[in-house]
N, CA, C, O and CB atoms as a CASP TS submission, in Angstrom:
PFRMAT TS
TARGET T0000
AUTHOR 0000-0000-0000
METHOD Language model
MODEL 1
PARENT N/A
ATOM      1  N   MET     1       0.700  -1.035   0.085  1.00  0.00           N
ATOM      2  CA  MET     1      -0.194   0.328  -0.437  1.00  0.00           C
ATOM      3  C   MET     1       1.105   1.534   0.587  1.00  0.00           C
ATOM      4  O   MET     1       1.886   1.720   1.520  1.00  0.00           O
ATOM      5  CB  MET     1      -2.585   0.311   0.371  1.00  0.00           C
ATOM      6  N   LEU     2       0.367   2.020  -0.678  1.00  0.00           N
ATOM      7  CA  LEU     2       0.915   3.719  -1.359  1.00  0.00           C
ATOM      8  C   LEU     2       0.893   4.160   0.162  1.00  0.00           C
ATOM      9  O   LEU     2      -0.147   3.885   0.761  1.00  0.00           O
ATOM     10  CB  LEU     2      -0.443   4.922  -2.731  1.00  0.00           C
ATOM     11  N   ASP     3       1.710   4.689   0.744  1.00  0.00           N
ATOM     12  CA  ASP     3       2.185   5.588   1.785  1.00  0.00           C
ATOM     13  C   ASP     3       2.256   7.497   1.081  1.00  0.00           C
ATOM     14  O   ASP     3       3.296   8.091   0.799  1.00  0.00           O
ATOM     15  CB  ASP     3       3.944   4.829   2.266  1.00  0.00           C
ATOM     16  N   LYS     4       1.117   7.943   0.986  1.00  0.00           N
ATOM     17  CA  LYS     4       1.078   9.376   0.763  1.00  0.00           C
ATOM     18  C   LYS     4       2.263  10.085   1.562  1.00  0.00           C
ATOM     19  O   LYS     4       3.065  10.672   0.835  1.00  0.00           O
ATOM     20  CB  LYS     4      -0.345   9.943   1.209  1.00  0.00           C
ATOM     21  N   ASN     5       2.397  10.111   2.308  1.00  0.00           N
ATOM     22  CA  ASN     5       3.595  10.967   3.171  1.00  0.00           C
ATOM     23  C   ASN     5       4.773  10.817   2.556  1.00  0.00           C
ATOM     24  O   ASN     5       5.174  11.674   1.769  1.00  0.00           O
ATOM     25  CB  ASN     5       3.869  10.513   4.686  1.00  0.00           C
ATOM     26  N   ASN     6       5.380   9.863   2.798  1.00  0.00           N
ATOM     27  CA  ASN     6       6.481   9.350   1.562  1.00  0.00           C
ATOM     28  C   ASN     6       6.199   8.967   0.580  1.00  0.00           C
ATOM     29  O   ASN     6       5.984   7.757   0.655  1.00  0.00           O
ATOM     30  CB  ASN     6       7.240   8.432   1.721  1.00  0.00           C
ATOM     31  N   ALA     7       6.050   9.406  -0.521  1.00  0.00           N
ATOM     32  CA  ALA     7       5.640   9.125  -1.673  1.00  0.00           C
ATOM     33  C   ALA     7       6.351   9.116  -2.364  1.00  0.00           C
ATOM     34  O   ALA     7       6.696   8.185  -3.091  1.00  0.00           O
ATOM     35  CB  ALA     7       4.916   9.613  -2.073  1.00  0.00           C
ATOM     36  N   ASN     8       6.974  10.787  -2.259  1.00  0.00           N
ATOM     37  CA  ASN     8       8.230  10.975  -3.437  1.00  0.00           C
ATOM     38  C   ASN     8      10.052  10.326  -2.477  1.00  0.00           C
ATOM     39  O   ASN     8      11.178  10.727  -2.774  1.00  0.00           O
ATOM     40  CB  ASN     8       8.299  13.386  -3.952  1.00  0.00           C
ATOM     41  N   LYS     9       9.800   9.585  -1.687  1.00  0.00           N
ATOM     42  CA  LYS     9      11.711   9.791  -1.053  1.00  0.00           C
ATOM     43  C   LYS     9      12.220   8.913  -1.658  1.00  0.00           C
ATOM     44  O   LYS     9      13.450   8.847  -1.652  1.00  0.00           O
ATOM     45  CB  LYS     9      12.269   9.522   0.672  1.00  0.00           C
ATOM     46  N   PHE    10      11.371   7.860  -2.446  1.00  0.00           N
ATOM     47  CA  PHE    10      12.530   6.724  -3.317  1.00  0.00           C
ATOM     48  C   PHE    10      11.168   6.439  -3.959  1.00  0.00           C
ATOM     49  O   PHE    10       9.983   6.651  -3.704  1.00  0.00           O
ATOM     50  CB  PHE    10      13.645   5.109  -2.370  1.00  0.00           C
ATOM     51  N   SER    11      12.073   5.724  -5.133  1.00  0.00           N
ATOM     52  CA  SER    11      10.442   5.368  -6.468  1.00  0.00           C
ATOM     53  C   SER    11      11.357   3.929  -6.410  1.00  0.00           C
ATOM     54  O   SER    11      12.488   3.519  -6.149  1.00  0.00           O
ATOM     55  CB  SER    11      10.151   6.601  -8.816  1.00  0.00           C
ATOM     56  N   LEU    12       9.982   3.468  -6.860  1.00  0.00           N
ATOM     57  CA  LEU    12      10.015   1.370  -7.491  1.00  0.00           C
ATOM     58  C   LEU    12      11.009   1.795  -7.582  1.00  0.00           C
ATOM     59  O   LEU    12      11.320   2.186  -6.457  1.00  0.00           O
ATOM     60  CB  LEU    12       9.229   0.312  -9.024  1.00  0.00           C
ATOM     61  N   LYS    13      11.984   2.039  -8.447  1.00  0.00           N
ATOM     62  CA  LYS    13      13.268   1.470  -9.245  1.00  0.00           C
ATOM     63  C   LYS    13      13.993   1.927  -8.097  1.00  0.00           C
ATOM     64  O   LYS    13      14.342   0.852  -7.609  1.00  0.00           O
ATOM     65  CB  LYS    13      13.773   2.096 -10.901  1.00  0.00           C
ATOM     66  N   ASP    14      14.229   2.391  -7.709  1.00  0.00           N
ATOM     67  CA  ASP    14      15.405   2.829  -6.424  1.00  0.00           C
ATOM     68  C   ASP    14      14.835   2.341  -5.059  1.00  0.00           C
ATOM     69  O   ASP    14      15.115   3.041  -4.086  1.00  0.00           O
ATOM     70  CB  ASP    14      15.666   4.704  -6.243  1.00  0.00           C
ATOM     71  N   GLN    15      14.025   1.161  -4.847  1.00  0.00           N
ATOM     72  CA  GLN    15      13.859   0.983  -3.809  1.00  0.00           C
ATOM     73  C   GLN    15      13.920  -0.870  -4.255  1.00  0.00           C
ATOM     74  O   GLN    15      14.208  -1.665  -3.360  1.00  0.00           O
ATOM     75  CB  GLN    15      12.564   1.889  -3.164  1.00  0.00           C
ATOM     76  N   PHE    16      13.674  -1.292  -5.437  1.00  0.00           N
ATOM     77  CA  PHE    16      14.518  -2.319  -5.694  1.00  0.00           C
ATOM     78  C   PHE    16      15.380  -1.905  -5.702  1.00  0.00           C
ATOM     79  O   PHE    16      15.627  -1.590  -4.538  1.00  0.00           O
ATOM     80  CB  PHE    16      14.464  -3.000  -6.556  1.00  0.00           C
ATOM     81  N   LYS    17      16.589  -1.487  -6.674  1.00  0.00           N
ATOM     82  CA  LYS    17      17.929  -1.302  -6.471  1.00  0.00           C
ATOM     83  C   LYS    17      18.696  -1.228  -4.983  1.00  0.00           C
ATOM     84  O   LYS    17      19.647  -1.994  -4.827  1.00  0.00           O
ATOM     85  CB  LYS    17      18.125  -0.167  -7.135  1.00  0.00           C
ATOM     86  N   TYR    18      18.385  -0.489  -4.073  1.00  0.00           N
ATOM     87  CA  TYR    18      18.776  -0.891  -2.577  1.00  0.00           C
ATOM     88  C   TYR    18      18.313  -2.771  -2.361  1.00  0.00           C
ATOM     89  O   TYR    18      19.162  -3.645  -2.183  1.00  0.00           O
ATOM     90  CB  TYR    18      17.660   0.349  -1.306  1.00  0.00           C
ATOM     91  N   LEU    19      17.264  -2.946  -2.415  1.00  0.00           N
ATOM     92  CA  LEU    19      16.783  -4.277  -1.978  1.00  0.00           C
ATOM     93  C   LEU    19      17.804  -5.661  -2.926  1.00  0.00           C
ATOM     94  O   LEU    19      17.706  -6.835  -2.568  1.00  0.00           O
ATOM     95  CB  LEU    19      14.869  -4.280  -2.397  1.00  0.00           C
ATOM     96  N   ASP    20      18.500  -5.340  -3.829  1.00  0.00           N
ATOM     97  CA  ASP    20      18.685  -6.193  -4.562  1.00  0.00           C
ATOM     98  C   ASP    20      20.908  -6.336  -3.809  1.00  0.00           C
ATOM     99  O   ASP    20      21.521  -7.403  -3.826  1.00  0.00           O
ATOM    100  CB  ASP    20      18.024  -5.570  -6.474  1.00  0.00           C
ATOM    101  N   GLN    21      21.558  -4.922  -3.271  1.00  0.00           N
ATOM    102  CA  GLN    21      22.122  -4.776  -2.530  1.00  0.00           C
ATOM    103  C   GLN    21      22.123  -6.078  -1.873  1.00  0.00           C
ATOM    104  O   GLN    21      23.048  -6.863  -2.084  1.00  0.00           O
ATOM    105  CB  GLN    21      21.824  -3.773  -2.035  1.00  0.00           C
ATOM    106  N   ASN    22      20.771  -6.482  -0.783  1.00  0.00           N
ATOM    107  CA  ASN    22      21.166  -6.860   0.592  1.00  0.00           C
ATOM    108  C   ASN    22      21.135  -8.566   0.494  1.00  0.00           C
ATOM    109  O   ASN    22      21.377  -9.287   1.463  1.00  0.00           O
ATOM    110  CB  ASN    22      20.018  -6.149   1.824  1.00  0.00           C
ATOM    111  N   ILE    23      20.733  -9.148  -1.086  1.00  0.00           N
ATOM    112  CA  ILE    23      20.989  -9.952  -1.104  1.00  0.00           C
ATOM    113  C   ILE    23      21.372 -10.648  -1.075  1.00  0.00           C
ATOM    114  O   ILE    23      21.627 -10.272  -2.220  1.00  0.00           O
ATOM    115  CB  ILE    23      20.949 -10.024  -1.205  1.00  0.00           C
ATOM    116  N   ARG    24      22.237 -12.352  -0.828  1.00  0.00           N
ATOM    117  CA  ARG    24      23.111 -12.167  -0.893  1.00  0.00           C
ATOM    118  C   ARG    24      22.290 -13.695  -1.087  1.00  0.00           C
ATOM    119  O   ARG    24      21.111 -13.922  -0.814  1.00  0.00           O
ATOM    120  CB  ARG    24      24.130 -11.366  -0.135  1.00  0.00           C
ATOM    121  N   ILE    25      23.704 -15.020  -1.862  1.00  0.00           N
ATOM    122  CA  ILE    25      22.966 -16.030  -2.159  1.00  0.00           C
ATOM    123  C   ILE    25      23.923 -17.104  -1.508  1.00  0.00           C
ATOM    124  O   ILE    25      25.043 -16.674  -1.234  1.00  0.00           O
ATOM    125  CB  ILE    25      22.599 -16.138  -3.705  1.00  0.00           C
ATOM    126  N   GLN    26      23.737 -18.084  -1.289  1.00  0.00           N
ATOM    127  CA  GLN    26      24.669 -18.953  -0.517  1.00  0.00           C
ATOM    128  C   GLN    26      25.180 -19.407  -1.793  1.00  0.00           C
ATOM    129  O   GLN    26      24.421 -19.310  -2.758  1.00  0.00           O
ATOM    130  CB  GLN    26      24.071 -20.124   0.600  1.00  0.00           C
ATOM    131  N   ARG    27      27.129 -20.211  -2.076  1.00  0.00           N
ATOM    132  CA  ARG    27      27.054 -21.030  -3.167  1.00  0.00           C
ATOM    133  C   ARG    27      27.344 -21.828  -2.271  1.00  0.00           C
ATOM    134  O   ARG    27      27.679 -21.312  -1.205  1.00  0.00           O
ATOM    135  CB  ARG    27      27.789 -20.918  -4.443  1.00  0.00           C
ATOM    136  N   ASP    28      27.331 -23.092  -2.340  1.00  0.00           N
ATOM    137  CA  ASP    28      27.027 -24.649  -2.934  1.00  0.00           C
ATOM    138  C   ASP    28      28.041 -25.065  -3.290  1.00  0.00           C
ATOM    139  O   ASP    28      28.020 -25.356  -4.486  1.00  0.00           O
ATOM    140  CB  ASP    28      26.128 -24.895  -4.073  1.00  0.00           C
ATOM    141  N   LYS    29      29.978 -25.436  -2.262  1.00  0.00           N
ATOM    142  CA  LYS    29      30.505 -26.256  -3.515  1.00  0.00           C
ATOM    143  C   LYS    29      30.477 -27.160  -3.638  1.00  0.00           C
ATOM    144  O   LYS    29      31.148 -27.755  -4.482  1.00  0.00           O
ATOM    145  CB  LYS    29      31.420 -26.292  -3.869  1.00  0.00           C
ATOM    146  N   LYS    30      29.613 -27.727  -2.778  1.00  0.00           N
ATOM    147  CA  LYS    30      30.139 -29.714  -3.829  1.00  0.00           C
ATOM    148  C   LYS    30      28.935 -29.328  -4.775  1.00  0.00           C
ATOM    149  O   LYS    30      29.596 -28.865  -5.704  1.00  0.00           O
ATOM    150  CB  LYS    30      29.755 -32.079  -2.637  1.00  0.00           C
ATOM    151  N   LEU    31      27.864 -29.225  -5.102  1.00  0.00           N
ATOM    152  CA  LEU    31      27.065 -28.772  -5.821  1.00  0.00           C
ATOM    153  C   LEU    31      27.679 -28.243  -7.456  1.00  0.00           C
ATOM    154  O   LEU    31      27.390 -28.779  -8.526  1.00  0.00           O
ATOM    155  CB  LEU    31      26.489 -27.784  -4.937  1.00  0.00           C
ATOM    156  N   GLU    32      28.991 -26.516  -7.159  1.00  0.00           N
ATOM    157  CA  GLU    32      29.193 -26.579  -7.774  1.00  0.00           C
ATOM    158  C   GLU    32      29.871 -27.651  -9.021  1.00  0.00           C
ATOM    159  O   GLU    32      29.944 -27.621 -10.249  1.00  0.00           O
ATOM    160  CB  GLU    32      29.281 -25.938  -7.348  1.00  0.00           C
ATOM    161  N   ASN    33      30.309 -28.603  -7.909  1.00  0.00           N
ATOM    162  CA  ASN    33      31.534 -28.948  -8.362  1.00  0.00           C
ATOM    163  C   ASN    33      30.983 -30.447  -9.455  1.00  0.00           C
ATOM    164  O   ASN    33      31.441 -30.911 -10.500  1.00  0.00           O
ATOM    165  CB  ASN    33      32.703 -29.258  -6.847  1.00  0.00           C
ATOM    166  N   GLU    34      29.803 -30.833  -8.568  1.00  0.00           N
ATOM    167  CA  GLU    34      29.339 -31.047  -9.419  1.00  0.00           C
ATOM    168  C   GLU    34      29.286 -31.209 -10.525  1.00  0.00           C
ATOM    169  O   GLU    34      29.918 -31.978 -11.249  1.00  0.00           O
ATOM    170  CB  GLU    34      29.048 -30.809  -9.342  1.00  0.00           C
ATOM    171  N   LEU    35      28.189 -30.179 -10.829  1.00  0.00           N
ATOM    172  CA  LEU    35      28.111 -29.574 -11.574  1.00  0.00           C
ATOM    173  C   LEU    35      28.954 -29.645 -12.658  1.00  0.00           C
ATOM    174  O   LEU    35      28.582 -30.187 -13.699  1.00  0.00           O
ATOM    175  CB  LEU    35      28.024 -28.777 -11.116  1.00  0.00           C
ATOM    176  N   LEU    36      30.619 -28.906 -12.469  1.00  0.00           N
ATOM    177  CA  LEU    36      31.479 -28.455 -13.109  1.00  0.00           C
ATOM    178  C   LEU    36      31.492 -30.339 -13.577  1.00  0.00           C
ATOM    179  O   LEU    36      31.560 -30.386 -14.806  1.00  0.00           O
ATOM    180  CB  LEU    36      32.786 -27.410 -12.272  1.00  0.00           C
ATOM    181  N   PHE    37      31.452 -31.684 -13.016  1.00  0.00           N
ATOM    182  CA  PHE    37      31.822 -32.705 -13.442  1.00  0.00           C
ATOM    183  C   PHE    37      30.803 -33.183 -14.289  1.00  0.00           C
ATOM    184  O   PHE    37      31.343 -33.977 -15.059  1.00  0.00           O
ATOM    185  CB  PHE    37      32.198 -33.462 -12.518  1.00  0.00           C
ATOM    186  N   PHE    38      29.577 -33.096 -14.536  1.00  0.00           N
ATOM    187  CA  PHE    38      28.323 -33.202 -15.267  1.00  0.00           C
ATOM    188  C   PHE    38      28.582 -32.535 -16.732  1.00  0.00           C
ATOM    189  O   PHE    38      28.367 -33.007 -17.849  1.00  0.00           O
ATOM    190  CB  PHE    38      27.096 -32.441 -14.419  1.00  0.00           C
ATOM    191  N   SER    39      29.187 -31.112 -16.289  1.00  0.00           N
ATOM    192  CA  SER    39      29.761 -30.258 -18.394  1.00  0.00           C
ATOM    193  C   SER    39      30.359 -31.458 -18.756  1.00  0.00           C
ATOM    194  O   SER    39      29.944 -32.275 -19.577  1.00  0.00           O
ATOM    195  CB  SER    39      31.414 -28.511 -18.694  1.00  0.00           C
ATOM    196  N   THR    40      31.986 -31.527 -17.667  1.00  0.00           N
ATOM    197  CA  THR    40      32.804 -31.674 -18.331  1.00  0.00           C
ATOM    198  C   THR    40      32.477 -32.997 -18.952  1.00  0.00           C
ATOM    199  O   THR    40      32.855 -33.101 -20.119  1.00  0.00           O
ATOM    200  CB  THR    40      33.904 -31.464 -17.715  1.00  0.00           C
ATOM    201  N   LEU    41      31.657 -34.377 -18.270  1.00  0.00           N
ATOM    202  CA  LEU    41      31.401 -35.698 -18.652  1.00  0.00           C
ATOM    203  C   LEU    41      30.497 -35.965 -20.309  1.00  0.00           C
ATOM    204  O   LEU    41      30.614 -36.723 -21.272  1.00  0.00           O
ATOM    205  CB  LEU    41      30.528 -36.259 -17.317  1.00  0.00           C
ATOM    206  N   SER    42      29.363 -34.543 -19.780  1.00  0.00           N
ATOM    207  CA  SER    42      28.594 -34.759 -20.967  1.00  0.00           C
ATOM    208  C   SER    42      29.482 -34.265 -22.145  1.00  0.00           C
ATOM    209  O   SER    42      29.129 -34.678 -23.250  1.00  0.00           O
ATOM    210  CB  SER    42      27.188 -34.007 -20.894  1.00  0.00           C
ATOM    211  N   LYS    43      30.664 -33.386 -22.101  1.00  0.00           N
ATOM    212  CA  LYS    43      31.188 -32.880 -23.383  1.00  0.00           C
ATOM    213  C   LYS    43      31.944 -34.466 -23.849  1.00  0.00           C
ATOM    214  O   LYS    43      31.539 -35.012 -24.876  1.00  0.00           O
ATOM    215  CB  LYS    43      32.398 -31.314 -23.152  1.00  0.00           C
ATOM    216  N   GLN    44      32.952 -35.064 -23.083  1.00  0.00           N
ATOM    217  CA  GLN    44      33.094 -36.096 -23.065  1.00  0.00           C
ATOM    218  C   GLN    44      31.896 -37.450 -24.126  1.00  0.00           C
ATOM    219  O   GLN    44      31.742 -38.455 -24.820  1.00  0.00           O
ATOM    220  CB  GLN    44      33.172 -36.025 -21.649  1.00  0.00           C
ATOM    221  N   MET    45      31.687 -36.956 -23.820  1.00  0.00           N
ATOM    222  CA  MET    45      29.693 -38.083 -24.090  1.00  0.00           C
ATOM    223  C   MET    45      29.958 -37.559 -25.287  1.00  0.00           C
ATOM    224  O   MET    45      30.645 -38.060 -26.177  1.00  0.00           O
ATOM    225  CB  MET    45      27.548 -37.575 -23.161  1.00  0.00           C
ATOM    226  N   ARG    46      29.275 -36.314 -25.287  1.00  0.00           N
ATOM    227  CA  ARG    46      29.212 -35.916 -26.980  1.00  0.00           C
ATOM    228  C   ARG    46      30.368 -36.186 -27.996  1.00  0.00           C
ATOM    229  O   ARG    46      30.387 -36.134 -29.226  1.00  0.00           O
ATOM    230  CB  ARG    46      29.052 -34.367 -27.135  1.00  0.00           C
ATOM    231  N   GLU    47      31.191 -36.448 -27.198  1.00  0.00           N
ATOM    232  CA  GLU    47      32.405 -36.342 -28.303  1.00  0.00           C
ATOM    233  C   GLU    47      32.476 -37.835 -28.696  1.00  0.00           C
ATOM    234  O   GLU    47      32.242 -38.272 -29.823  1.00  0.00           O
ATOM    235  CB  GLU    47      34.042 -35.707 -27.657  1.00  0.00           C
ATOM    236  N   ASN    48      32.906 -38.712 -27.377  1.00  0.00           N
ATOM    237  CA  ASN    48      32.762 -40.420 -27.828  1.00  0.00           C
ATOM    238  C   ASN    48      32.146 -40.493 -26.473  1.00  0.00           C
ATOM    239  O   ASN    48      32.449 -40.148 -25.331  1.00  0.00           O
ATOM    240  CB  ASN    48      34.380 -41.626 -28.210  1.00  0.00           C
ATOM    241  N   PRO    49      31.120 -41.108 -27.098  1.00  0.00           N
ATOM    242  CA  PRO    49      29.542 -41.643 -26.644  1.00  0.00           C
ATOM    243  C   PRO    49      29.904 -43.486 -26.238  1.00  0.00           C
ATOM    244  O   PRO    49      30.075 -44.500 -26.916  1.00  0.00           O
ATOM    245  CB  PRO    49      28.090 -41.419 -28.413  1.00  0.00           C
ATOM    246  N   SER    50      29.889 -43.189 -24.895  1.00  0.00           N
ATOM    247  CA  SER    50      29.988 -45.313 -24.442  1.00  0.00           C
ATOM    248  C   SER    50      29.185 -45.660 -23.487  1.00  0.00           C
ATOM    249  O   SER    50      28.951 -44.666 -22.799  1.00  0.00           O
ATOM    250  CB  SER    50      31.571 -46.065 -23.686  1.00  0.00           C
ATOM    251  N   LYS    51      28.629 -46.610 -23.092  1.00  0.00           N
ATOM    252  CA  LYS    51      27.300 -46.800 -22.198  1.00  0.00           C
ATOM    253  C   LYS    51      27.754 -46.784 -20.665  1.00  0.00           C
ATOM    254  O   LYS    51      27.373 -46.183 -19.660  1.00  0.00           O
ATOM    255  CB  LYS    51      26.479 -48.341 -22.556  1.00  0.00           C
ATOM    256  N   GLU    52      28.421 -47.417 -20.860  1.00  0.00           N
ATOM    257  CA  GLU    52      29.665 -46.652 -19.262  1.00  0.00           C
ATOM    258  C   GLU    52      29.446 -45.023 -19.216  1.00  0.00           C
ATOM    259  O   GLU    52      28.848 -44.698 -18.190  1.00  0.00           O
ATOM    260  CB  GLU    52      31.987 -46.862 -19.657  1.00  0.00           C
ATOM    261  N   ALA    53      29.757 -43.993 -20.012  1.00  0.00           N
ATOM    262  CA  ALA    53      29.934 -43.143 -19.075  1.00  0.00           C
ATOM    263  C   ALA    53      28.481 -42.495 -19.319  1.00  0.00           C
ATOM    264  O   ALA    53      28.214 -41.338 -18.993  1.00  0.00           O
ATOM    265  CB  ALA    53      31.295 -42.242 -19.196  1.00  0.00           C
ATOM    266  N   LEU    54      27.593 -43.358 -19.920  1.00  0.00           N
ATOM    267  CA  LEU    54      26.235 -42.943 -19.986  1.00  0.00           C
ATOM    268  C   LEU    54      25.967 -43.374 -18.396  1.00  0.00           C
ATOM    269  O   LEU    54      25.532 -42.339 -17.893  1.00  0.00           O
ATOM    270  CB  LEU    54      25.240 -43.742 -21.290  1.00  0.00           C
ATOM    271  N   GLU    55      26.004 -44.128 -17.637  1.00  0.00           N
ATOM    272  CA  GLU    55      25.338 -44.267 -16.673  1.00  0.00           C
ATOM    273  C   GLU    55      26.295 -43.758 -15.687  1.00  0.00           C
ATOM    274  O   GLU    55      25.985 -43.914 -14.507  1.00  0.00           O
ATOM    275  CB  GLU    55      24.808 -45.542 -16.539  1.00  0.00           C
ATOM    276  N   VAL    56      27.360 -43.199 -15.949  1.00  0.00           N
ATOM    277  CA  VAL    56      28.330 -42.250 -14.985  1.00  0.00           C
ATOM    278  C   VAL    56      27.135 -41.284 -14.668  1.00  0.00           C
ATOM    279  O   VAL    56      26.559 -41.135 -13.590  1.00  0.00           O
ATOM    280  CB  VAL    56      29.894 -41.383 -15.817  1.00  0.00           C
ATOM    281  N   LEU    57      26.778 -40.329 -16.519  1.00  0.00           N
ATOM    282  CA  LEU    57      26.246 -39.180 -16.529  1.00  0.00           C
ATOM    283  C   LEU    57      25.023 -39.373 -15.587  1.00  0.00           C
ATOM    284  O   LEU    57      24.856 -38.597 -14.646  1.00  0.00           O
ATOM    285  CB  LEU    57      25.976 -38.722 -17.924  1.00  0.00           C
ATOM    286  N   GLN    58      24.474 -40.030 -15.742  1.00  0.00           N
ATOM    287  CA  GLN    58      23.044 -40.480 -15.123  1.00  0.00           C
ATOM    288  C   GLN    58      22.879 -40.336 -13.126  1.00  0.00           C
ATOM    289  O   GLN    58      22.135 -39.851 -12.274  1.00  0.00           O
ATOM    290  CB  GLN    58      22.896 -42.417 -15.688  1.00  0.00           C
ATOM    291  N   GLN    59      24.094 -41.101 -13.251  1.00  0.00           N
ATOM    292  CA  GLN    59      24.670 -40.712 -11.018  1.00  0.00           C
ATOM    293  C   GLN    59      24.706 -39.260 -11.104  1.00  0.00           C
ATOM    294  O   GLN    59      24.326 -38.560 -10.165  1.00  0.00           O
ATOM    295  CB  GLN    59      26.886 -41.352 -10.184  1.00  0.00           C
ATOM    296  N   ALA    60      25.116 -38.818 -12.114  1.00  0.00           N
ATOM    297  CA  ALA    60      25.516 -37.409 -12.022  1.00  0.00           C
ATOM    298  C   ALA    60      24.867 -36.445 -11.582  1.00  0.00           C
ATOM    299  O   ALA    60      24.982 -35.558 -10.736  1.00  0.00           O
ATOM    300  CB  ALA    60      25.785 -36.992 -12.965  1.00  0.00           C
ATOM    301  N   ASP    61      23.907 -36.926 -12.597  1.00  0.00           N
ATOM    302  CA  ASP    61      22.271 -35.611 -13.202  1.00  0.00           C
ATOM    303  C   ASP    61      21.645 -36.257 -11.879  1.00  0.00           C
ATOM    304  O   ASP    61      21.214 -35.333 -11.190  1.00  0.00           O
ATOM    305  CB  ASP    61      20.896 -35.997 -15.356  1.00  0.00           C
ATOM    306  N   GLU    62      21.438 -37.452 -11.286  1.00  0.00           N
ATOM    307  CA  GLU    62      20.063 -37.149  -9.890  1.00  0.00           C
ATOM    308  C   GLU    62      21.001 -37.220  -8.823  1.00  0.00           C
ATOM    309  O   GLU    62      20.353 -37.350  -7.784  1.00  0.00           O
ATOM    310  CB  GLU    62      18.530 -38.558  -9.565  1.00  0.00           C
ATOM    311  N   LYS    63      22.488 -37.190  -8.538  1.00  0.00           N
ATOM    312  CA  LYS    63      23.031 -36.283  -7.487  1.00  0.00           C
ATOM    313  C   LYS    63      22.574 -35.116  -7.432  1.00  0.00           C
ATOM    314  O   LYS    63      21.886 -34.744  -6.482  1.00  0.00           O
ATOM    315  CB  LYS    63      24.273 -36.101  -7.530  1.00  0.00           C
ATOM    316  N   ILE    64      22.908 -34.283  -8.529  1.00  0.00           N
ATOM    317  CA  ILE    64      22.267 -32.495  -9.112  1.00  0.00           C
ATOM    318  C   ILE    64      20.927 -32.694  -8.111  1.00  0.00           C
ATOM    319  O   ILE    64      20.492 -32.270  -7.040  1.00  0.00           O
ATOM    320  CB  ILE    64      21.652 -32.202 -11.456  1.00  0.00           C
ATOM    321  N   ASN    65      20.544 -33.692  -9.264  1.00  0.00           N
ATOM    322  CA  ASN    65      18.879 -33.424  -8.782  1.00  0.00           C
ATOM    323  C   ASN    65      18.756 -33.113  -7.385  1.00  0.00           C
ATOM    324  O   ASN    65      18.454 -32.077  -6.793  1.00  0.00           O
ATOM    325  CB  ASN    65      17.869 -34.760  -8.982  1.00  0.00           C
ATOM    326  N   GLU    66      19.090 -34.361  -6.977  1.00  0.00           N
ATOM    327  CA  GLU    66      18.558 -34.837  -5.657  1.00  0.00           C
ATOM    328  C   GLU    66      19.553 -33.144  -4.470  1.00  0.00           C
ATOM    329  O   GLU    66      18.863 -32.509  -3.673  1.00  0.00           O
ATOM    330  CB  GLU    66      19.350 -37.156  -5.301  1.00  0.00           C
ATOM    331  N   MET    67      20.779 -32.868  -4.628  1.00  0.00           N
ATOM    332  CA  MET    67      21.203 -31.914  -4.221  1.00  0.00           C
ATOM    333  C   MET    67      20.839 -30.621  -4.007  1.00  0.00           C
ATOM    334  O   MET    67      20.825 -29.853  -3.046  1.00  0.00           O
ATOM    335  CB  MET    67      21.828 -31.931  -4.626  1.00  0.00           C
ATOM    336  N   THR    68      20.376 -30.565  -5.845  1.00  0.00           N
ATOM    337  CA  THR    68      19.381 -28.978  -6.059  1.00  0.00           C
ATOM    338  C   THR    68      18.489 -29.147  -4.906  1.00  0.00           C
ATOM    339  O   THR    68      18.400 -28.134  -4.213  1.00  0.00           O
ATOM    340  CB  THR    68      18.254 -28.766  -7.728  1.00  0.00           C
ATOM    341  N   ARG    69      17.517 -30.589  -4.356  1.00  0.00           N
ATOM    342  CA  ARG    69      15.693 -30.753  -4.521  1.00  0.00           C
ATOM    343  C   ARG    69      16.213 -30.383  -2.299  1.00  0.00           C
ATOM    344  O   ARG    69      15.200 -30.220  -1.620  1.00  0.00           O
ATOM    345  CB  ARG    69      14.552 -33.358  -5.471  1.00  0.00           C
ATOM    346  N   LEU    70      17.227 -30.321  -1.700  1.00  0.00           N
ATOM    347  CA  LEU    70      18.272 -30.249  -0.905  1.00  0.00           C
ATOM    348  C   LEU    70      17.813 -28.809  -0.719  1.00  0.00           C
ATOM    349  O   LEU    70      16.694 -28.470  -0.336  1.00  0.00           O
ATOM    350  CB  LEU    70      19.773 -30.660  -1.449  1.00  0.00           C
ATOM    351  N   SER    71      19.034 -27.841  -1.108  1.00  0.00           N
ATOM    352  CA  SER    71      18.730 -26.934  -1.285  1.00  0.00           C
ATOM    353  C   SER    71      17.805 -26.053  -1.004  1.00  0.00           C
ATOM    354  O   SER    71      17.518 -25.463   0.037  1.00  0.00           O
ATOM    355  CB  SER    71      18.819 -27.041  -1.871  1.00  0.00           C
ATOM    356  N   SER    72      17.145 -26.031  -2.624  1.00  0.00           N
ATOM    357  CA  SER    72      15.808 -25.501  -2.079  1.00  0.00           C
ATOM    358  C   SER    72      14.893 -25.678  -0.951  1.00  0.00           C
ATOM    359  O   SER    72      13.999 -24.943  -0.531  1.00  0.00           O
ATOM    360  CB  SER    72      15.138 -25.693  -2.800  1.00  0.00           C
ATOM    361  N   THR    73      15.401 -27.047  -0.475  1.00  0.00           N
ATOM    362  CA  THR    73      14.324 -27.125   0.853  1.00  0.00           C
ATOM    363  C   THR    73      14.502 -26.585   2.094  1.00  0.00           C
ATOM    364  O   THR    73      13.714 -26.788   3.018  1.00  0.00           O
ATOM    365  CB  THR    73      14.091 -28.378   1.268  1.00  0.00           C
ATOM    366  N   SER    74      15.757 -25.722   2.204  1.00  0.00           N
ATOM    367  CA  SER    74      16.684 -25.762   2.711  1.00  0.00           C
ATOM    368  C   SER    74      16.505 -23.755   3.242  1.00  0.00           C
ATOM    369  O   SER    74      16.790 -23.167   4.285  1.00  0.00           O
ATOM    370  CB  SER    74      17.913 -26.530   1.631  1.00  0.00           C
ATOM    371  N   VAL    75      16.060 -23.401   2.250  1.00  0.00           N
ATOM    372  CA  VAL    75      16.086 -21.939   2.693  1.00  0.00           C
ATOM    373  C   VAL    75      15.179 -21.062   2.481  1.00  0.00           C
ATOM    374  O   VAL    75      15.325 -19.911   2.895  1.00  0.00           O
ATOM    375  CB  VAL    75      16.998 -21.352   2.273  1.00  0.00           C
TER
END
């Protein structure tokens, strides 16, 4: 709801600008490492496909999904 007395103090754009400065996103190094591993493995899979690499890729995908799910529920 708008406050008529303070309407000219900050524009909506300025309010969001200051709000963005206070937002901190926690880094999850384990998730970052798993994503890097997945990215590297998927690149190798495109260059030289194999059944073993596909299985490892699927396991990494499942692990990433679980880590993402756990991190999103803990926020």
